[in-house]
C-alpha positions as CSV (number, residue, x, y, z in Angstrom):
1,M,39.6,-1.6,-8.5
2,K,40.6,0.4,-5.5
3,K,43.9,-1.1,-4.4
4,F,47.0,0.2,-6.2
5,F,50.5,1.5,-5.4
6,S,53.5,3.5,-6.6
7,I,57.2,3.7,-6.0
8,V,60.7,5.2,-6.8
9,F,62.2,8.2,-8.6
10,L,64.6,8.8,-11.5
11,S,67.7,11.0,-11.8
12,V,67.5,13.7,-14.5
13,G,69.2,13.2,-17.8
14,V,69.8,10.5,-20.4
15,I,70.9,7.1,-19.1
16,I,71.8,4.0,-21.1
17,F,69.9,1.0,-19.9
18,S,70.3,-1.6,-22.6
19,Q,71.1,-2.0,-26.2
20,Q,67.5,-1.6,-27.1
21,I,66.8,1.7,-25.1
22,E,69.1,4.5,-26.3
23,G,68.2,6.6,-23.2
24,F,65.6,8.0,-20.9
25,E,64.9,11.8,-20.8
26,N,62.9,13.2,-18.0
27,I,60.4,15.7,-19.4
28,L,58.3,16.2,-16.3
29,T,59.2,15.9,-12.6
30,D,56.5,16.6,-10.0
31,K,54.9,15.3,-6.9
32,I,52.3,13.3,-8.8
33,S,51.3,9.7,-9.6
34,I,50.3,9.4,-13.3
35,R,48.3,6.4,-14.7
36,A,46.7,8.0,-17.8
37,L,48.3,9.5,-20.9
38,E,47.2,10.9,-24.2
39,V,49.4,12.1,-27.1
40,D,47.9,15.0,-29.0
41,E,49.4,17.6,-31.3
42,H,53.1,16.9,-30.4
43,K,52.2,17.1,-26.7
44,V,51.8,14.4,-24.0
45,W,48.8,15.1,-21.8
46,Y,48.3,13.6,-18.4
47,S,46.0,13.4,-15.4
48,G,47.0,12.2,-11.9
49,T,46.9,12.7,-8.2
50,G,46.3,16.1,-6.5
51,S,43.6,17.0,-9.2
52,K,46.5,17.7,-11.6
53,F,46.0,17.8,-15.3
54,G,48.5,19.2,-17.9
55,F,50.8,18.7,-20.8
56,V,54.4,18.6,-21.8
57,D,55.5,19.6,-25.3
58,L,57.4,16.7,-26.8
59,K,59.4,19.0,-29.1
60,N,60.3,21.5,-26.4
61,P,59.8,20.0,-22.9
62,E,60.3,23.4,-21.3
63,N,56.9,24.3,-22.8
64,Q,54.5,22.7,-20.3
65,K,51.5,23.7,-18.3
66,Q,49.6,22.2,-15.4
67,V,46.2,23.1,-13.9
68,E,44.2,21.9,-10.9
69,L,40.8,20.5,-11.9
70,D,39.4,20.6,-8.4
71,A,40.3,22.1,-5.1
72,G,39.5,18.8,-3.4
73,K,42.7,17.1,-4.4
74,L,41.0,14.4,-6.4
75,E,42.8,11.4,-7.9
76,F,42.5,10.8,-11.7
77,R,43.4,7.5,-13.4
78,T,41.4,8.1,-16.6
79,L,41.9,10.4,-19.6
80,G,40.3,10.6,-23.0
81,K,39.9,13.1,-25.8
82,D,37.9,14.2,-28.8
83,K,38.7,17.0,-31.3
84,S,38.1,19.9,-28.9
85,A,38.4,18.6,-25.4
86,F,39.9,16.2,-22.9
87,Y,37.8,14.2,-20.4
88,A,38.8,12.8,-17.0
89,I,37.0,11.0,-14.2
90,N,38.1,10.9,-10.6
91,I,38.2,7.6,-8.7
92,V,35.9,7.1,-5.7
93,S,32.5,8.5,-5.2
94,P,31.1,10.9,-6.2
95,A,32.7,10.3,-9.6
96,R,32.9,13.7,-11.5
97,F,33.2,13.7,-15.2
98,F,35.4,16.7,-16.2
99,K,35.5,18.3,-19.6
100,I,38.7,20.3,-20.3
101,D,38.8,22.7,-23.3
102,K,42.0,22.1,-25.4
103,K,42.5,25.8,-26.1
104,D,42.3,27.4,-22.6
105,L,42.4,24.3,-20.3
106,K,39.2,25.6,-18.6
107,S,37.3,22.7,-17.1
108,Q,33.7,21.9,-16.1
109,V,31.9,19.0,-14.5
110,I,29.4,17.7,-17.1
111,F,28.2,14.5,-15.4
112,T,28.3,12.9,-11.9
113,D,27.9,9.4,-10.7
114,T,26.9,9.6,-7.0
115,A,26.7,5.8,-6.3
116,K,28.8,5.0,-3.3
117,T,30.4,2.1,-5.2
118,A,31.5,4.3,-8.2
119,F,35.1,3.7,-9.1
120,Y,36.0,4.3,-12.7
121,D,38.9,2.2,-13.9
122,A,39.2,3.3,-17.5
123,L,37.9,5.8,-20.1
124,H,38.1,5.0,-23.8
125,F,37.1,7.0,-26.9
126,V,36.1,4.9,-29.9
127,N,35.8,8.1,-32.0
128,D,35.1,11.7,-31.4
129,K,31.4,11.1,-30.8
130,L,31.5,7.8,-28.8
131,A,33.2,6.8,-25.6
132,Y,32.8,4.4,-22.7
133,A,34.0,4.5,-19.1
134,F,34.1,1.3,-17.0
135,S,33.3,1.4,-13.3
136,D,33.4,-1.3,-10.6
137,A,29.9,-2.7,-10.3
138,D,27.3,-1.6,-7.8
139,K,26.0,-4.1,-5.3
140,D,23.9,-5.8,-8.0
141,N,27.0,-6.9,-9.9
142,V,25.6,-5.7,-13.2
143,L,28.2,-4.4,-15.7
144,K,28.5,-0.7,-15.1
145,L,29.4,1.6,-18.0
146,A,29.0,5.3,-18.6
147,V,28.6,6.2,-22.3
148,Y,29.4,9.4,-24.2
149,K,27.3,10.0,-27.3
150,N,27.1,13.2,-29.3
151,G,28.4,15.4,-26.6
152,K,26.5,14.0,-23.6
153,W,27.4,11.5,-20.9
154,G,24.8,9.0,-19.5
155,M,24.6,5.5,-18.1
156,F,24.7,2.5,-20.4
157,R,21.8,0.1,-19.9
158,S,23.1,-3.4,-19.4
159,N,21.9,-6.7,-18.0
160,L,25.3,-8.4,-18.2
161,M,26.2,-9.9,-14.8
162,L,29.7,-9.8,-13.5
163,H,30.9,-12.5,-11.1
164,P,31.3,-11.6,-7.4
165,G,34.7,-10.0,-7.0
166,E,35.1,-9.4,-10.7
167,A,36.2,-5.8,-11.5
168,A,39.1,-4.1,-13.2
169,F,42.3,-2.4,-12.3
170,A,42.8,1.4,-12.6
171,A,46.4,0.7,-13.5
172,S,47.0,2.5,-16.8
173,N,43.6,3.4,-18.3
174,T,44.1,0.5,-20.7
175,N,41.7,-2.3,-19.8
176,I,39.4,-1.1,-22.6
177,A,40.3,-1.2,-26.3
178,S,38.4,-0.9,-29.6
179,S,38.6,-1.5,-33.3
180,G,36.2,-0.8,-36.2
181,N,33.7,-3.3,-35.1
182,Y,34.3,-4.1,-31.4
183,L,34.9,-2.8,-27.9
184,W,36.8,-5.0,-25.5
185,I,36.9,-4.8,-21.7
186,A,39.3,-6.9,-19.6
187,T,38.3,-7.7,-16.1
188,G,40.3,-9.1,-13.2
189,G,40.1,-10.2,-9.6
190,K,38.0,-13.2,-8.8
191,A,37.5,-13.7,-12.5
192,S,39.5,-12.4,-15.4
193,R,37.3,-12.4,-18.6
194,I,37.0,-10.5,-21.8
195,L,33.7,-8.6,-22.4
196,R,33.2,-7.9,-26.1
197,M,30.7,-5.5,-27.4
198,N,29.5,-5.3,-31.0
199,L,29.6,-1.6,-31.7
200,K,26.9,-1.8,-34.3
201,N,24.2,-3.2,-32.0
202,E,25.8,-2.7,-28.5
203,K,25.3,-6.4,-27.7
204,F,27.9,-8.1,-25.4
205,E,29.5,-11.5,-25.5
206,T,31.7,-12.8,-22.6
207,F,34.8,-15.0,-23.0
208,T,36.7,-16.8,-20.3
209,T,40.5,-16.7,-20.3
210,P,43.3,-18.9,-18.9
211,F,44.9,-15.8,-17.3
212,I,45.9,-15.9,-13.6
213,Q,42.8,-15.1,-11.6
214,G,40.9,-15.9,-8.4
215,E,42.4,-13.3,-6.0
216,P,41.6,-9.6,-5.8
217,S,45.1,-8.7,-7.0
218,Q,45.2,-11.0,-10.0
219,G,44.1,-10.8,-13.6
220,M,44.5,-8.8,-16.8
221,Y,45.5,-5.2,-16.2
222,S,45.9,-4.0,-19.8
223,I,44.9,-5.0,-23.3
224,D,45.6,-3.7,-26.8
225,F,44.3,-4.8,-30.2
226,Y,45.3,-4.6,-33.8
227,E,42.2,-4.4,-36.0
228,D,39.4,-6.9,-35.2
229,H,41.3,-10.1,-34.6
230,F,44.7,-9.9,-32.9
231,G,45.0,-8.8,-29.3
232,V,47.3,-9.0,-26.4
233,A,46.7,-8.9,-22.6
234,V,49.2,-8.4,-19.8
235,G,48.9,-8.3,-16.0
236,G,49.6,-10.7,-13.1
237,D,49.5,-10.1,-9.4
238,Y,50.5,-6.8,-7.9
239,T,51.2,-8.4,-4.5
240,R,53.7,-10.8,-6.1
241,Q,55.2,-8.7,-8.8
242,E,58.0,-11.2,-9.6
243,A,55.4,-13.9,-10.4
244,N,55.4,-14.6,-14.2
245,I,53.0,-17.5,-14.6
246,N,49.9,-17.1,-16.9
247,N,50.3,-13.3,-16.9
248,I,50.6,-12.7,-20.7
249,A,48.1,-13.9,-23.4
250,T,47.2,-13.3,-27.0
251,T,44.2,-13.9,-29.2
252,T,43.8,-14.2,-32.9
253,D,40.0,-14.5,-33.1
254,G,38.9,-11.2,-31.7
255,G,39.1,-12.2,-28.0
256,K,37.0,-15.4,-28.2
257,T,40.0,-17.6,-27.2
258,W,43.3,-16.7,-25.6
259,Q,46.6,-18.5,-25.6
260,I,49.0,-18.0,-22.7
261,Q,52.5,-16.8,-23.8
262,A,55.9,-16.8,-22.2
263,S,54.6,-18.3,-18.9
264,G,57.5,-18.5,-16.5
265,Q,59.7,-16.8,-19.1
266,N,58.9,-13.1,-18.7
267,A,59.8,-10.3,-16.3
268,G,56.6,-10.5,-14.3
269,Y,53.8,-8.2,-13.4
270,M,52.9,-5.6,-16.1
271,T,50.4,-2.8,-16.0
272,C,50.3,-1.5,-19.6
273,V,50.9,-2.9,-23.1
274,K,51.0,-1.0,-26.4
275,I,51.4,-2.4,-29.9
276,R,54.1,-0.6,-31.9
277,P,52.6,1.6,-34.7
278,G,53.0,0.1,-38.1
279,S,53.9,-3.4,-36.8
280,K,50.4,-4.9,-37.4
281,G,50.6,-6.5,-33.9
282,K,54.0,-8.1,-34.3
283,E,55.9,-5.7,-32.0
284,M,54.9,-4.3,-28.6
285,V,56.2,-2.8,-25.4
286,A,54.9,-3.4,-21.9
287,V,55.7,-1.7,-18.6
288,G,55.2,-2.6,-14.9
289,D,56.4,-1.3,-11.6
290,Q,59.7,-3.2,-11.9
291,N,60.6,-3.4,-15.6
292,I,60.0,-2.5,-19.3
293,S,59.8,-5.4,-21.7
294,Y,59.5,-5.8,-25.5
295,S,58.2,-8.5,-27.8
296,S,58.9,-8.7,-31.6
297,D,56.9,-11.9,-32.3
298,F,53.3,-11.2,-31.6
299,G,53.8,-11.6,-27.8
300,K,55.1,-15.1,-27.9
301,T,58.5,-14.3,-26.3
302,W,59.6,-11.2,-24.3
303,K,62.9,-9.5,-23.5
304,K,63.3,-7.2,-20.5
305,I,64.9,-4.1,-21.9
306,S,65.1,-2.1,-18.7
307,D,65.0,-2.5,-14.9
308,E,63.5,0.9,-14.5
309,K,61.0,1.1,-11.7
310,G,58.0,3.1,-10.8
311,L,56.5,3.4,-14.3
312,F,52.9,2.4,-14.9
313,V,51.7,3.6,-18.3
314,C,53.1,4.1,-21.8
315,Q,52.2,5.5,-25.2
316,W,54.0,5.3,-28.5
317,I,54.8,8.7,-30.0
318,D,56.1,7.2,-33.2
319,G,57.5,3.8,-34.3
320,N,60.7,4.4,-32.3
321,T,59.8,6.6,-29.4
322,V,57.7,5.9,-26.3
323,V,56.6,8.1,-23.4
324,F,56.3,6.4,-20.0
325,A,54.8,7.9,-16.8
326,G,54.4,6.8,-13.2
327,N,55.5,8.0,-9.8
328,G,56.7,11.6,-10.0
329,R,57.6,11.8,-13.6
330,I,57.1,11.5,-17.3
331,V,60.0,10.2,-19.4
332,K,60.7,9.9,-23.1
333,A,62.6,6.9,-24.4
334,R,64.1,6.3,-27.8
335,L,64.0,2.6,-28.6
336,K,66.6,1.0,-30.8
337,L,64.7,-1.8,-32.4
């Protein structure tokens, strides 16, 4: 979905924000907006505005490199990887699918979607040989997916109809998730639903949710799953970021039914949620433009652990360390949990 914003900057150094965040360390400062991260071989990799792609070494942040994927100053909000390469797709048309070699960071365009309505909100690798990228629909409102199989990109054939005004948010590259058996896609806007694909037969089911929806700015922005059954969704309304009604939900049956959690009792709009490694879904962190929040009871209750602003996406490095990125920076945070 095309509408999206960014704000604010952070001073360099380590700052104590709460008893649960020991400190923030700036590891990248640049004129860039970042909404997609991957952690690979003790480095955090990113794609963003200005056609920028690069990495920061988590063990030695002074070891970093950035390249320009295209002279046209494209904006990237997607990123994925297999064993040998990274993949990124620019928003707006024509959508170019870039492959970036991990060793020398040389890139090439290996697929292009020339549809005028092309706008890729998320890219997700199920494994090294299979990936899906979700775009806003064309005028026919048919679900639009690109699929990567055995080294090649192509368009996924679908007859699943989206509702008028149902799309997704290119907020953090996390409105797609997968497990051993399923792929889930979270939509938003006029309708906020879960689209679940059985990975064995590529058949889709659709499930309604009680999430806030109905306006172009409302709905699920991010999902994460633990195995086949437990999942969490966060989001809200980016035009009313303080609003905290029906903006967090969980499922225990693989996305068929969703239960609203902490309605009216959370910090508001969130763009990314990630389950803590090793917690089996019990613990998770979520970030939005105005806050960072944490849950230790399967998403039922939430505690705001920072008023830090301008961060859009996060990834766990290990069970106690998270990297966040957003407007102008990547930061590493040690959580005291």
